[in-house]
N, C-alpha and C positions, 0 to 999 in steps of 0.2 A: 374485453374479449381477447385482445392481443396478450394480455397478461395470463389469461387462462391457458392459452395455447403455449405461450413461452414457458410457463411453469410445468407443463405436462399434465395439468388437471383436466384438460378437455382437448379433443382433436377434431370433432365433427360438429356440424351445425346443431344437431339434436342435443349433444352433450352440453354445448354452450348454452342453448336455450333453456335446458333443464336447470343448469347451475344458476343462471341469472334470472330465471322466471320471466322470460320475455318470449315473444312470438318468434317462431322459426323464420318468418319472413324478415323480421328486423335483423336477426343475426345474419341471414344470407345477404342482406343489403350491405351490412357493415363488413362482412368478409370479402365481398366483391371490392370494396374500397381498399381494404388492406392488401389484397392480392394485386390489385391494379397498381398500387404504389410500392410493391415489392417487399412489404413487411411480412406477409404470409405467402407460402407456396403450397400447391397441392402435394400431398405425400402419400398417394395411393388410395385404394378403396378398401372398405371393410366389408368382408364377405359375411353376411348374416342370414343368408337363405334366399328365399324368393324375393323378387322385386329388384329394383335398382339399388345397388350397394351405395351406401353413403360415402362421400369423399372425406378423407382425412386431410388436415392441414397442419403445417409445421411452421415454426418461426424461421424467417430467413435471416440468419446472422450476417450474411453478406450484403445486406441492404444498406450498409454504411460502414464508416470507420471511426475509430476513436484514437486520438493522440493521448498517450499515457506517459507521464513523466514523473520520475522520482529525483528530486534535487538533493544532492548530498553536499556535505561541507567540503569535500575534496574532489567530487566527481558526480556525475548525473547518469541516470538510466533513461533512455528515450525509446519508446516503443510505439508501434501501431497495432491495434487489435481490431477484431471484428465486433459485431454487436452482441457477442456472447462472452466477451472479454478474452477470447483466444488470441494469444500473441502471434502476430504475423511476421513482424520484424522487430528486433530489439538489440540494442547495444549500449555499452557504457561509453560515456563521453567525458574525457578527463578535462573538465573545465571547473576552475576553482571559483567559489562564490565571491572571493575577494576581488575578482575582476569586475564585479558590479552587476546588477540585474540586467542592464541593457546588453552587455556582452554575453552573459550567460543565456539569455533568451534568444539572442541572435544565433547562438550555436545550436540551441534546441530547434529553432525553426529551420536552420540549414540541415540538421539531421533528419527532421521530418521530411523535407523535400527529397533527400537521398533515399529514405525508406519508401516514399511514394513512387519514386522513379523505379526502384528495384521491383516493386510488385505491380507496376503498370497502372497506378491510380493517380488521382489528382486531388488537390485541396478541396474542391467542391463536393467530394464524397465524405468529408469529415462531418460527423454528427455532434461531436462534443470533445472537450479536453478535460482530462483528469490530471490534477497536479498534486504531488506530495512534496511538501517542503519541510525543512527542519523546524523545531519549536521556536516560539517567539524569543525566548531567552537566548538561544544559540544564534538566531538571525540578528538580534540586537548587538551581539558581540563581534559580528563580522565587520572588520575594518577594510573597507574597499579602497582600491587604489585609483588614482586619477584626479581630475579637477572637479568632479561633481560632489565631492565630500567624502568623509571617512566612513559614514554609516548609511549608505544609500538604501539598504534593505529595509530599514525601519519605516520609512515613509513611502515605500514603493507599492503601488497597486498591482499586485501580481495578476489577479483575476481580470481587472480592466485592461491591462496591457495585452494579455493573450486574447481576450475577447475582441479587442480592437484589431489585432493582427489577423485573426482567423474568422471572425464573425460567426462564431458558434458558441453555445453555452459552455461555460468554464466552471469546473468544480475544484475547489482548493481545500486541502486538509493537511494536517501534519503527516509526514511520511510514515511514521510508525503506526498511526491509526489506520492507514490504508493497508499496511503490511498485516496488521492484526486482522482486518476484515478479510483479506484474501486467504490467510492461513486458516482462519476459523471456518470459512466456507469450504475450503478445499480439504483440510485434514481433520477438523473437529466440529463437523456440522451439528452434532448433538450436544456440544458443550454450552450450557446456559451462561456460564461465566468463563471467559477465556482471556488470557493475557499474553501478549507477544512483546518480548524484549529485544530491542535492537542494540547491538554492542559493536559499534564501529569506531570511527573517529570520535563520536559522541555517543551517549547512552540515552535511550528513550523507551517508553513502555506504552503500548496501545491496549485498550481494554474493550472487549465486545461483550455486551450483556444481552441475552435474549435476541441475538442476531443483529443488534444495532451497536455501533460505535458509541461508547460512553465518553463524553468529553468534560463532564463536570459543569459547574456553574458558570465559569468564565473560560472554558476551553483548556484548562490546565490539568485536567485529570491525567494521571500517569507520568507526571513530571518528576520521576524518581531521581533524575540526574542531579538534582540539587538537594537531595537528602544528605545530611552529614553522615560521614563514616567514622566510627569510633577510632580514635587515635590518629586520624589524618589531619594534617595542618596544610595540605596543598592549597594553593591560591586558585580559586575558580574565577572564570570570566564574569560570573554574575556578581562578584564582589565579596562573596563569603569565602570562609576557609573550610576545607575538609569535605567539600561536596563529592558525591559519588563520581560525577563527571571528571573532576580534577584528580581523582584517585585511581579509578579503575577503567576508564575509557581507553580506547586504542591510543589516543594522543597521550594520555597520562602514562600508560605503560611504555610507550615508545620513549618518552622523556626519562622515565625511570631506568630503562635499559641503556640509554645513551650515557647517563651519568655513571652507570655501573662499568661499562666497557669502553667508554670514550668514543663510541662511534657516532658520527654526525648525520650520515645519510641513512635514514630508516623511517619507514611509514608503518601504519597499522597493518596494511596488507603484507608488507615485507616481514613484519614481526610474526604474523600468522604463518607465512611460508617457511620461516626459520623453524618455528615450532613443529610444523608438519614434517620437516626434514630431520627432526630429532635434536635440535639445538636445545640443550638443557636449560640455559638461561632464559630462553624465550618461553619454553614450556613452564618453567617455574613462575615467570612473570604472569603468564596467562592464567595459570591455575590460582595464583594469589588474587588476581583481578576477579576471577570467578567467585572466590570466597567473599571478597568485599561486596561484589554485586549481590551474592546470595544473602548477606546480612540485611540488605535493604529489602530484597524480595521476600524475606521471611515475614516482614511486616505487611507486605502486599498480600501474601497468602493468608495471614491472620485476618486481615481486614476484608478481603473479597471472597475468600474461600473458593478460588477458581478450580474447575475440574481439569483444566489443562493449562500449561504455561510453556510456550515455545520460545526458543532463543535463536536469533538471527544475526548475522553480521560477520565481518572480516575475522574477528577473534574466534568465532565459533567454527570457522572453516578449517581451523587447524586440526580438528579432531575432537576428542572428548575432554580435553584438558579444562576448558572453560566450564563446560556443563558439570564436570566432576566437582569443581570448586563451588559452583552454584548449589548443587544438590547437597554438598557437605554442610553448607551454612544453613540452608532451609531446613534440613532434617534436624539440626541441632538447635535452630533459633525459632522455628515456628511451632505452633501448637501441634502435638503429634497427630491428633485426629484430622487436622487440616492438611498437614504435610504428607501424611500417608495416603490421602485420597486424591492428591493432585498428580497428574501426569506431567513430568518435566522432560521435554524432548527438544531435539534439534528442529528448527523450522524446515519445512519440506520443499518450499517453492524456489529456494535459491535466489539468484540475482533478480529474477522477475517478479518477486513477491510484491514489491512496492508498486510496480507498473500494473500488475494484475489487479491489485487493490484499487488503484486509481481508476482503472477502466470499470471495475465493478461499481464503484461509487458513482461515477458520472452516468453510467447506464441506468442505474436505479432512479436517477433524476430525469434523464431525457426520454425514458420509455414510459413515463407516466401518461395517463390518458390525455391531459390537457396539452402536453408537448406533442404527442403523436397526432392529436387533432390539428395542431398548428402546422406540422409537416404536411398533412394530407390537404389541408385548406390551401396552403401556398402552392402545392403541386397541382391541385385541381384547378385553381384559378389561373395559374400560368398556362396550363394546357388549354 
């Protein structure tokens, strides 16, 4: 019943009873429970003529909060959302994964408490946590500092750690999968096949098919970062040569530019800022990176035949330079019928794409009937 109201399919007792083929008295009893526990709220009456007008009900997105986190290789985004995935507070935290998971998540929790204080809320209002993390290959390559060992992320139980700290359900997925979910729901809701490419310090691709994230047989679908690029001999952290990640990622382009002009202090964000300011070398580097990315994406277009492909990340923030290179290679390398039918666009959600996707994913888990029944049972027994 909650899902029917939340989705907009029904708003009154009669509408719910008709759709579910159950007695109105059963619906009324359940609605009373949902209202009493804050998940539904009265939303005015429907004027239908004579007699008492039926009451409309609406989902109460303010009935709880979600912690949504996107972990990046060089920084993280930490947000609080309501139960509709609307971002209430969000900011980037410059904490490097090389500091190790304990330091990173301590910073995340500190940021959570700062957000809660700012909106006048407390941890007991949290209903769940959504976490977007880099791919397993990228995490395995992180060399952490300190006495705990050089590769702490490989054996670290991210979900268990956060569940122990906050005592709420925790949903973990690759960051790019969550970005793809958010972008598809927001900008391309009618696309049956959608791909979202993240081009930052590293490269990743999330795929959404028929509204669901497609992860493949072992969760590695979309791992285009380790596809060889023609003519490249760059050493990749995975151990191979010529991978896309080692050739066209933000980190790779920064290295390329450093070698060209001898500059030592440069990051992917700074490279993007230089291109946006008109720096020719930065523009050329990003455009060439787009061409190399497009070569790999041409194969994705041929394989999946997506209706839309969105590009997100620091390098895309510089303007159309990256996207122009991507389009150039896709239009020359993919099957014409497939390349002509795909919409290739900038991602629309900006910095909050990952956290909105994280919130959306965890909400779809925690607002299922069994979990909602658990909330109500515990609330009613405590009362």
